[in-house]
N, CA, C and O atoms as a GROMACS GRO file, in nm:
protein
  444
    1THR      N    1   0.012   0.325 -17.441
    1THR     CA    2  -0.133   0.274 -17.473
    1THR      C    3  -0.225   0.380 -17.450
    1THR      O    4  -0.238   0.437 -17.342
    2ALA      N    5  -0.309   0.416 -17.586
    2ALA     CA    6  -0.385   0.585 -17.576
    2ALA      C    7  -0.472   0.597 -17.398
    2ALA      O    8  -0.542   0.518 -17.334
    3GLY      N    9  -0.433   0.703 -17.377
    3GLY     CA   10  -0.568   0.699 -17.261
    3GLY      C   11  -0.479   0.632 -17.132
    3GLY      O   12  -0.538   0.606 -17.028
    4ASP      N   13  -0.369   0.612 -17.143
    4ASP     CA   14  -0.258   0.591 -17.026
    4ASP      C   15  -0.240   0.682 -16.929
    4ASP      O   16  -0.212   0.796 -16.968
    5ARG      N   17  -0.250   0.655 -16.779
    5ARG     CA   18  -0.202   0.706 -16.718
    5ARG      C   19  -0.062   0.714 -16.641
    5ARG      O   20  -0.044   0.740 -16.522
    6ASN      N   21   0.022   0.688 -16.728
    6ASN     CA   22   0.180   0.655 -16.623
    6ASN      C   23   0.186   0.797 -16.567
    6ASN      O   24   0.212   0.800 -16.447
    7GLY      N   25   0.167   0.932 -16.634
    7GLY     CA   26   0.212   1.047 -16.556
    7GLY      C   27   0.220   1.041 -16.449
    7GLY      O   28   0.313   1.066 -16.372
    8ILE      N   29   0.078   0.989 -16.427
    8ILE     CA   30   0.085   0.949 -16.223
    8ILE      C   31   0.156   0.872 -16.122
    8ILE      O   32   0.165   0.872 -16.000
    9SER      N   33   0.213   0.796 -16.238
    9SER     CA   34   0.298   0.697 -16.126
    9SER      C   35   0.439   0.753 -16.160
    9SER      O   36   0.535   0.703 -16.103
   10ALA      N   37   0.461   0.875 -16.270
   10ALA     CA   38   0.611   0.907 -16.282
   10ALA      C   39   0.619   0.987 -16.131
   10ALA      O   40   0.724   0.978 -16.068
   11MET      N   41   0.504   1.064 -16.075
   11MET     CA   42   0.510   1.141 -15.952
   11MET      C   43   0.503   1.070 -15.888
   11MET      O   44   0.394   1.075 -15.831
   12ARG      N   45   0.582   0.966 -15.844
   12ARG     CA   46   0.565   0.842 -15.749
   12ARG      C   47   0.509   0.884 -15.617
   12ARG      O   48   0.554   0.941 -15.518
   13PRO      N   49   0.376   0.827 -15.660
   13PRO     CA   50   0.256   0.824 -15.535
   13PRO      C   51   0.265   0.758 -15.425
   13PRO      O   52   0.210   0.770 -15.316
   14ALA      N   53   0.366   0.662 -15.478
   14ALA     CA   54   0.314   0.495 -15.299
   14ALA      C   55   0.505   0.514 -15.347
   14ALA      O   56   0.575   0.567 -15.434
   15PRO      N   57   0.517   0.444 -15.239
   15PRO     CA   58   0.692   0.368 -15.177
   15PRO      C   59   0.705   0.298 -15.314
   15PRO      O   60   0.769   0.326 -15.416
   16VAL      N   61   0.615   0.191 -15.280
   16VAL     CA   62   0.657   0.039 -15.412
   16VAL      C   63   0.580   0.078 -15.469
   16VAL      O   64   0.500   0.148 -15.408
   17GLN      N   65   0.558   0.056 -15.626
   17GLN     CA   66   0.530   0.065 -15.804
   17GLN      C   67   0.508  -0.050 -15.819
   17GLN      O   68   0.588  -0.118 -15.754
   18LEU      N   69   0.434  -0.112 -15.876
   18LEU     CA   70   0.429  -0.258 -15.954
   18LEU      C   71   0.312  -0.255 -16.060
   18LEU      O   72   0.196  -0.225 -16.030
   19VAL      N   73   0.363  -0.298 -16.214
   19VAL     CA   74   0.253  -0.260 -16.295
   19VAL      C   75   0.181  -0.458 -16.281
   19VAL      O   76   0.224  -0.552 -16.215
   20TYR      N   77   0.058  -0.448 -16.379
   20TYR     CA   78   0.012  -0.591 -16.326
   20TYR      C   79  -0.115  -0.587 -16.410
   20TYR      O   80  -0.210  -0.513 -16.383
   21LEU      N   81  -0.113  -0.645 -16.481
   21LEU     CA   82  -0.249  -0.679 -16.682
   21LEU      C   83  -0.247  -0.581 -16.752
   21LEU      O   84  -0.294  -0.579 -16.866
   22ALA      N   85  -0.188  -0.475 -16.692
   22ALA     CA   86  -0.231  -0.372 -16.845
   22ALA      C   87  -0.165  -0.386 -16.941
   22ALA      O   88  -0.222  -0.408 -17.048
   23TYR      N   89   0.021  -0.376 -16.931
   23TYR     CA   90   0.042  -0.455 -17.059
   23TYR      C   91   0.191  -0.523 -17.035
   23TYR      O   92   0.296  -0.479 -16.988
   24PRO      N   93   0.143  -0.678 -17.101
   24PRO     CA   94   0.231  -0.797 -17.044
   24PRO      C   95   0.399  -0.728 -17.107
   24PRO      O   96   0.442  -0.769 -17.215
   25GLY      N   97   0.470  -0.632 -17.031
   25GLY     CA   98   0.580  -0.637 -17.102
   25GLY      C   99   0.614  -0.537 -16.999
   25GLY      O  100   0.527  -0.487 -16.927
   26THR      N  101   0.800  -0.493 -16.986
   26THR     CA  102   0.844  -0.410 -16.873
   26THR      C  103   0.811  -0.272 -16.947
   26THR      O  104   0.800  -0.245 -17.067
   27MET      N  105   0.801  -0.199 -16.839
   27MET     CA  106   0.716  -0.087 -16.883
   27MET      C  107   0.848   0.050 -16.928
   27MET      O  108   0.820   0.158 -16.979
   28GLY      N  109   0.985   0.004 -16.891
   28GLY     CA  110   1.102   0.048 -16.901
   28GLY      C  111   1.142   0.176 -16.816
   28GLY      O  112   1.251   0.230 -16.834
   29ALA      N  113   1.053   0.221 -16.726
   29ALA     CA  114   1.028   0.331 -16.643
   29ALA      C  115   1.105   0.306 -16.513
   29ALA      O  116   1.102   0.208 -16.439
   30ASP      N  117   1.160   0.394 -16.505
   30ASP     CA  118   1.272   0.392 -16.378
   30ASP      C  119   1.171   0.369 -16.195
   30ASP      O  120   1.200   0.309 -16.092
   31TYR      N  121   1.026   0.471 -16.248
   31TYR     CA  122   0.965   0.445 -16.099
   31TYR      C  123   0.836   0.313 -16.133
   31TYR      O  124   0.727   0.294 -16.079
   32ILE      N  125   0.893   0.256 -16.223
   32ILE     CA  126   0.785   0.129 -16.213
   32ILE      C  127   0.886  -0.002 -16.131
   32ILE      O  128   0.952  -0.094 -16.179
   33ASP      N  129   0.869   0.027 -16.032
   33ASP     CA  130   0.922  -0.131 -15.957
   33ASP      C  131   0.887  -0.253 -15.954
   33ASP      O  132   0.959  -0.316 -15.877
   34TYR      N  133   0.815  -0.310 -16.000
   34TYR     CA  134   0.784  -0.442 -15.979
   34TYR      C  135   0.662  -0.492 -16.112
   34TYR      O  136   0.547  -0.455 -16.137
   35ASN      N  137   0.733  -0.570 -16.160
   35ASN     CA  138   0.608  -0.611 -16.271
   35ASN      C  139   0.535  -0.756 -16.266
   35ASN      O  140   0.596  -0.836 -16.337
   36VAL      N  141   0.458  -0.793 -16.223
   36VAL     CA  142   0.401  -0.944 -16.184
   36VAL      C  143   0.411  -1.014 -16.368
   36VAL      O  144   0.357  -0.967 -16.468
   37VAL      N  145   0.484  -1.116 -16.357
   37VAL     CA  146   0.497  -1.178 -16.474
   37VAL      C  147   0.464  -1.348 -16.438
   37VAL      O  148   0.464  -1.405 -16.329
   38ASP      N  149   0.436  -1.400 -16.575
   38ASP     CA  150   0.472  -1.579 -16.591
   38ASP      C  151   0.553  -1.571 -16.633
   38ASP      O  152   0.625  -1.473 -16.654
   39PRO      N  153   0.572  -1.772 -16.679
   39PRO     CA  154   0.650  -1.776 -16.773
   39PRO      C  155   0.627  -1.764 -16.882
   39PRO      O  156   0.716  -1.784 -16.966
   40ALA      N  157   0.467  -1.719 -16.926
   40ALA     CA  158   0.441  -1.721 -17.124
   40ALA      C  159   0.479  -1.527 -17.151
   40ALA      O  160   0.496  -1.471 -17.259
   41VAL      N  161   0.482  -1.466 -17.014
   41VAL     CA  162   0.487  -1.341 -17.020
   41VAL      C  163   0.655  -1.337 -17.075
   41VAL      O  164   0.704  -1.314 -17.186
   42CYS      N  165   0.710  -1.366 -16.956
   42CYS     CA  166   0.866  -1.354 -16.935
   42CYS      C  167   0.942  -1.433 -16.917
   42CYS      O  168   0.989  -1.436 -16.803
   43PRO      N  169   0.996  -1.544 -17.027
   43PRO     CA  170   1.056  -1.659 -17.008
   43PRO      C  171   1.194  -1.617 -16.947
   43PRO      O  172   1.246  -1.512 -16.985
   44PRO      N  173   1.271  -1.718 -16.828
   44PRO     CA  174   1.404  -1.588 -16.791
   44PRO      C  175   1.476  -1.609 -16.873
   44PRO      O  176   1.578  -1.544 -16.850
   45GLU      N  177   1.493  -1.704 -17.025
   45GLU     CA  178   1.580  -1.576 -17.146
   45GLU      C  179   1.566  -1.418 -17.171
   45GLU      O  180   1.638  -1.342 -17.236
   46HIS      N  181   1.445  -1.394 -17.095
   46HIS     CA  182   1.394  -1.237 -17.175
   46HIS      C  183   1.411  -1.158 -16.995
   46HIS      O  184   1.359  -1.048 -16.972
   47ARG      N  185   1.460  -1.207 -16.928
   47ARG     CA  186   1.488  -1.159 -16.811
   47ARG      C  187   1.542  -1.009 -16.863
   47ARG      O  188   1.476  -0.910 -16.832
   48GLN      N  189   1.670  -0.995 -16.946
   48GLN     CA  190   1.731  -0.865 -16.930
   48GLN      C  191   1.654  -0.774 -17.032
   48GLN      O  192   1.678  -0.655 -17.052
   49HIS      N  193   1.596  -0.819 -17.069
   49HIS     CA  194   1.490  -0.691 -17.113
   49HIS      C  195   1.369  -0.606 -17.033
   49HIS      O  196   1.290  -0.523 -17.078
   50TYR      N  197   1.383  -0.653 -16.911
   50TYR     CA  198   1.294  -0.580 -16.812
   50TYR      C  199   1.382  -0.468 -16.750
   50TYR      O  200   1.491  -0.466 -16.808
   51THR      N  201   1.372  -0.349 -16.628
   51THR     CA  202   1.397  -0.276 -16.581
   51THR      C  203   1.373  -0.348 -16.425
   51THR      O  204   1.446  -0.390 -16.336
   52GLU      N  205   1.213  -0.335 -16.449
   52GLU     CA  206   1.172  -0.386 -16.268
   52GLU      C  207   1.181  -0.519 -16.249
   52GLU      O  208   1.163  -0.620 -16.317
   53GLY      N  209   1.224  -0.485 -16.100
   53GLY     CA  210   1.188  -0.644 -16.057
   53GLY      C  211   1.051  -0.728 -16.119
   53GLY      O  212   0.941  -0.697 -16.164
   54LEU      N  213   1.112  -0.826 -16.101
   54LEU     CA  214   0.987  -0.969 -16.158
   54LEU      C  215   0.931  -1.035 -16.002
   54LEU      O  216   1.003  -1.095 -15.922
   55LEU      N  217   0.814  -1.011 -15.988
   55LEU     CA  218   0.743  -1.112 -15.962
   55LEU      C  219   0.643  -1.231 -15.965
   55LEU      O  220   0.526  -1.225 -15.927
   56ARG      N  221   0.705  -1.335 -16.015
   56ARG     CA  222   0.670  -1.470 -16.052
   56ARG      C  223   0.603  -1.536 -16.083
   56ARG      O  224   0.644  -1.642 -16.130
   57MET      N  225   0.442  -1.505 -16.073
   57MET     CA  226   0.352  -1.629 -16.068
   57MET      C  227   0.404  -1.785 -16.136
   57MET      O  228   0.460  -1.789 -16.245
   58PRO      N  229   0.383  -1.876 -16.078
   58PRO     CA  230   0.403  -1.979 -16.132
   58PRO      C  231   0.324  -2.056 -16.221
   58PRO      O  232   0.320  -2.177 -16.238
   59PHE      N  233   0.267  -1.971 -16.270
   59PHE     CA  234   0.182  -2.107 -16.361
   59PHE      C  235   0.094  -1.956 -16.461
   59PHE      O  236   0.147  -1.924 -16.568
   60CYS      N  237   0.027  -1.916 -16.435
   60CYS     CA  238  -0.009  -1.755 -16.465
   60CYS      C  239  -0.070  -1.642 -16.387
   60CYS      O  240  -0.128  -1.638 -16.279
   61TYR      N  241  -0.044  -1.564 -16.463
   61TYR     CA  242  -0.024  -1.419 -16.400
   61TYR      C  243  -0.204  -1.374 -16.398
   61TYR      O  244  -0.236  -1.301 -16.304
   62GLN      N  245  -0.292  -1.408 -16.474
   62GLN     CA  246  -0.364  -1.389 -16.488
   62GLN      C  247  -0.509  -1.469 -16.348
   62GLN      O  248  -0.568  -1.573 -16.322
   63VAL      N  249  -0.498  -1.350 -16.312
   63VAL     CA  250  -0.653  -1.426 -16.176
   63VAL      C  251  -0.781  -1.468 -16.247
   63VAL      O  252  -0.845  -1.524 -16.159
   64ASN      N  253  -0.861  -1.471 -16.372
   64ASN     CA  254  -0.980  -1.554 -16.422
   64ASN      C  255  -0.930  -1.652 -16.464
   64ASN      O  256  -0.813  -1.688 -16.472
   65SER      N  257  -1.042  -1.705 -16.496
   65SER     CA  258  -1.040  -1.846 -16.554
   65SER      C  259  -1.184  -1.844 -16.647
   65SER      O  260  -1.290  -1.800 -16.602
   66PHE      N  261  -1.167  -1.898 -16.778
   66PHE     CA  262  -1.236  -1.881 -16.876
   66PHE      C  263  -1.287  -2.019 -16.908
   66PHE      O  264  -1.336  -2.042 -17.019
   67SER      N  265  -1.278  -2.111 -16.816
   67SER     CA  266  -1.356  -2.253 -16.843
   67SER      C  267  -1.453  -2.236 -16.770
   67SER      O  268  -1.529  -2.293 -16.848
   68GLU      N  269  -1.521  -2.204 -16.684
   68GLU     CA  270  -1.684  -2.175 -16.657
   68GLU      C  271  -1.730  -2.066 -16.706
   68GLU      O  272  -1.817  -2.079 -16.792
   69LEU      N  273  -1.698  -1.962 -16.678
   69LEU     CA  274  -1.753  -1.818 -16.762
   69LEU      C  275  -1.733  -1.888 -16.943
   69LEU      O  276  -1.841  -1.918 -16.993
   70TYR      N  277  -1.663  -1.902 -16.993
   70TYR     CA  278  -1.671  -1.906 -17.138
   70TYR      C  279  -1.654  -2.054 -17.231
   70TYR      O  280  -1.574  -2.084 -17.320
   71ARG      N  281  -1.742  -2.112 -17.182
   71ARG     CA  282  -1.730  -2.318 -17.215
   71ARG      C  283  -1.724  -2.268 -17.394
   71ARG      O  284  -1.653  -2.336 -17.469
   72GLU      N  285  -1.790  -2.167 -17.442
   72GLU     CA  286  -1.791  -2.210 -17.583
   72GLU      C  287  -1.657  -2.129 -17.672
   72GLU      O  288  -1.640  -2.125 -17.794
   73VAL      N  289  -1.578  -2.075 -17.569
   73VAL     CA  290  -1.417  -2.000 -17.614
   73VAL      C  291  -1.379  -2.118 -17.622
   73VAL      O  292  -1.388  -2.175 -17.732
   74ILE      N  293  -1.326  -2.191 -17.504
   74ILE     CA  294  -1.203  -2.299 -17.485
   74ILE      C  295  -1.256  -2.428 -17.605
   74ILE      O  296  -1.195  -2.476 -17.700
   75ASP      N  297  -1.412  -2.458 -17.545
   75ASP     CA  298  -1.497  -2.607 -17.668
   75ASP      C  299  -1.474  -2.612 -17.771
   75ASP      O  300  -1.574  -2.576 -17.834
   76PRO      N  301  -1.373  -2.644 -17.850
   76PRO     CA  302  -1.416  -2.616 -18.026
   76PRO      C  303  -1.510  -2.670 -18.089
   76PRO      O  304  -1.540  -2.633 -18.202
   77SER      N  305  -1.560  -2.748 -18.038
   77SER     CA  306  -1.744  -2.811 -18.105
   77SER      C  307  -1.842  -2.639 -18.102
   77SER      O  308  -1.937  -2.633 -18.180
   78HIS      N  309  -1.812  -2.514 -18.014
   78HIS     CA  310  -1.873  -2.411 -17.981
   78HIS      C  311  -1.831  -2.301 -18.075
   78HIS      O  312  -1.883  -2.190 -18.065
   79LEU      N  313  -1.710  -2.334 -18.196
   79LEU     CA  314  -1.617  -2.232 -18.262
   79LEU      C  315  -1.709  -2.206 -18.376
   79LEU      O  316  -1.778  -2.292 -18.431
   80PRO      N  317  -1.704  -2.078 -18.407
   80PRO     CA  318  -1.775  -2.048 -18.538
   80PRO      C  319  -1.695  -2.108 -18.651
   80PRO      O  320  -1.585  -2.128 -18.601
   81SER      N  321  -1.691  -2.151 -18.792
   81SER     CA  322  -1.679  -2.170 -18.884
   81SER      C  323  -1.632  -2.066 -18.940
   81SER      O  324  -1.676  -1.962 -18.891
   82ARG      N  325  -1.504  -2.044 -19.084
   82ARG     CA  326  -1.490  -1.942 -19.160
   82ARG      C  327  -1.614  -1.860 -19.193
   82ARG      O  328  -1.648  -1.745 -19.164
   83ALA      N  329  -1.688  -1.992 -19.289
   83ALA     CA  330  -1.804  -1.931 -19.338
   83ALA      C  331  -1.892  -1.807 -19.260
   83ALA      O  332  -1.930  -1.695 -19.297
   84ASP      N  333  -1.908  -1.897 -19.115
   84ASP     CA  334  -1.961  -1.748 -19.045
   84ASP      C  335  -1.886  -1.623 -19.011
   84ASP      O  336  -1.950  -1.518 -19.008
   85HIS      N  337  -1.837  -1.622 -19.001
   85HIS     CA  338  -1.720  -1.466 -19.053
   85HIS      C  339  -1.716  -1.426 -19.172
   85HIS      O  340  -1.665  -1.317 -19.197
   86MET      N  341  -1.780  -1.524 -19.290
   86MET     CA  342  -1.767  -1.454 -19.444
   86MET      C  343  -1.602  -1.471 -19.507
   86MET      O  344  -1.539  -1.420 -19.599
   87LEU      N  345  -1.584  -1.538 -19.436
   87LEU     CA  346  -1.410  -1.597 -19.490
   87LEU      C  347  -1.432  -1.673 -19.558
   87LEU      O  348  -1.541  -1.730 -19.560
   88PRO      N  349  -1.278  -1.712 -19.686
   88PRO     CA  350  -1.248  -1.826 -19.777
   88PRO      C  351  -1.215  -1.950 -19.707
   88PRO      O  352  -1.185  -1.968 -19.588
   89ASP      N  353  -1.227  -2.033 -19.805
   89ASP     CA  354  -1.198  -2.155 -19.726
   89ASP      C  355  -1.068  -2.160 -19.729
   89ASP      O  356  -1.024  -2.235 -19.641
   90ARG      N  357  -0.964  -2.096 -19.815
   90ARG     CA  358  -0.846  -2.049 -19.866
   90ARG      C  359  -0.760  -2.012 -19.727
   90ARG      O  360  -0.817  -2.002 -19.618
   91PRO      N  361  -0.638  -1.997 -19.743
   91PRO     CA  362  -0.590  -1.918 -19.634
   91PRO      C  363  -0.591  -1.738 -19.687
   91PRO      O  364  -0.590  -1.694 -19.802
   92CYS      N  365  -0.593  -1.668 -19.564
   92CYS     CA  366  -0.658  -1.543 -19.626
   92CYS      C  367  -0.586  -1.486 -19.503
   92CYS      O  368  -0.549  -1.558 -19.410
   93PHE      N  369  -0.561  -1.306 -19.510
   93PHE     CA  370  -0.454  -1.270 -19.406
   93PHE      C  371  -0.598  -1.185 -19.376
   93PHE      O  372  -0.652  -1.117 -19.463
   94VAL      N  373  -0.639  -1.196 -19.270
   94VAL     CA  374  -0.746  -1.178 -19.157
   94VAL      C  375  -0.697  -1.056 -19.097
   94VAL      O  376  -0.574  -1.070 -19.102
   95TYR      N  377  -0.726  -0.923 -19.035
   95TYR     CA  378  -0.764  -0.789 -18.979
   95TYR      C  379  -0.790  -0.817 -18.844
   95TYR      O  380  -0.909  -0.846 -18.854
   96CYS      N  381  -0.756  -0.831 -18.695
   96CYS     CA  382  -0.810  -0.867 -18.593
   96CYS      C  383  -0.779  -0.728 -18.509
   96CYS      O  384  -0.680  -0.659 -18.536
   97ASN      N  385  -0.866  -0.696 -18.414
   97ASN     CA  386  -0.786  -0.630 -18.364
   97ASN      C  387  -0.890  -0.670 -18.194
   97ASN      O  388  -1.009  -0.701 -18.192
   98PHE      N  389  -0.815  -0.658 -18.095
   98PHE     CA  390  -0.844  -0.721 -17.953
   98PHE      C  391  -0.817  -0.629 -17.810
   98PHE      O  392  -0.805  -0.656 -17.690
   99CYS      N  393  -0.815  -0.483 -17.910
   99CYS     CA  394  -0.786  -0.413 -17.792
   99CYS      C  395  -0.964  -0.276 -17.823
   99CYS      O  396  -1.059  -0.342 -17.866
  100ARG      N  397  -0.987  -0.180 -17.812
  100ARG     CA  398  -1.093  -0.106 -17.821
  100ARG      C  399  -1.104  -0.062 -17.960
  100ARG      O  400  -1.021   0.013 -18.011
  101LEU      N  401  -1.221  -0.116 -18.031
  101LEU     CA  402  -1.255  -0.026 -18.151
  101LEU      C  403  -1.168   0.070 -18.149
  101LEU      O  404  -1.058   0.050 -18.200
  102GLY      N  405  -1.203   0.205 -18.086
  102GLY     CA  406  -1.156   0.348 -18.162
  102GLY      C  407  -1.019   0.328 -18.127
  102GLY      O  408  -0.997   0.419 -18.046
  103ARG      N  409  -0.871   0.236 -18.147
  103ARG     CA  410  -0.781   0.215 -18.178
  103ARG      C  411  -0.743   0.168 -18.324
  103ARG      O  412  -0.637   0.135 -18.378
  104ILE      N  413  -0.896   0.183 -18.370
  104ILE     CA  414  -0.877   0.132 -18.506
  104ILE      C  415  -0.937   0.231 -18.626
  104ILE      O  416  -1.047   0.225 -18.681
  105THR      N  417  -0.802   0.345 -18.654
  105THR     CA  418  -0.864   0.496 -18.724
  105THR      C  419  -0.828   0.460 -18.894
  105THR      O  420  -0.791   0.356 -18.948
  106SER      N  421  -0.863   0.615 -18.952
  106SER     CA  422  -0.834   0.575 -19.123
  106SER      C  423  -0.655   0.611 -19.116
  106SER      O  424  -0.584   0.560 -19.203
  107THR      N  425  -0.602   0.688 -19.024
  107THR     CA  426  -0.451   0.677 -18.995
  107THR      C  427  -0.424   0.588 -18.989
  107THR      O  428  -0.302   0.589 -19.006
  108LEU      N  429  -0.470   0.447 -18.966
  108LEU     CA  430  -0.427   0.346 -18.908
  108LEU      C  431  -0.404   0.262 -19.081
  108LEU      O  432  -0.304   0.201 -19.120
  109TRP      N  433  -0.534   0.288 -19.154
  109TRP     CA  434  -0.548   0.231 -19.326
  109TRP      C  435  -0.447   0.274 -19.370
  109TRP      O  436  -0.354   0.213 -19.421
  110GLU      N  437  -0.463   0.395 -19.349
  110GLU     CA  438  -0.302   0.450 -19.412
  110GLU      C  439  -0.199   0.408 -19.461
  110GLU      O  440  -0.156   0.427 -19.574
  111VAL      N  441  -0.140   0.331 -19.350
  111VAL     CA  442  -0.071   0.270 -19.328
  111VAL      C  443   0.039   0.170 -19.398
  111VAL      O  444   0.116   0.104 -19.329
   0.00000   0.00000   0.00000
């Protein structure tokens, strides 16, 4: 990820280091000891792809709840229509970015 601080972790500033929320997958780094995961992030059959020890949350590793804060996201009656976003009713490819907008660059579009 752009702007990451993995170099700090690589210097081992703590005797035990873990990742949580930053990236839902293995870091693949020998300086990360544990990774907090849930059944969706790391199903049992994916265990062999992780270099860290796994701290498994039983349901969800996210500690937030959208049910109270963002009812409009969960309630289908509040979802915008395709027309609200000037999309055609027919199937089409839609480019999405769920990260920082700065990650969409002219170089990306050239690819």
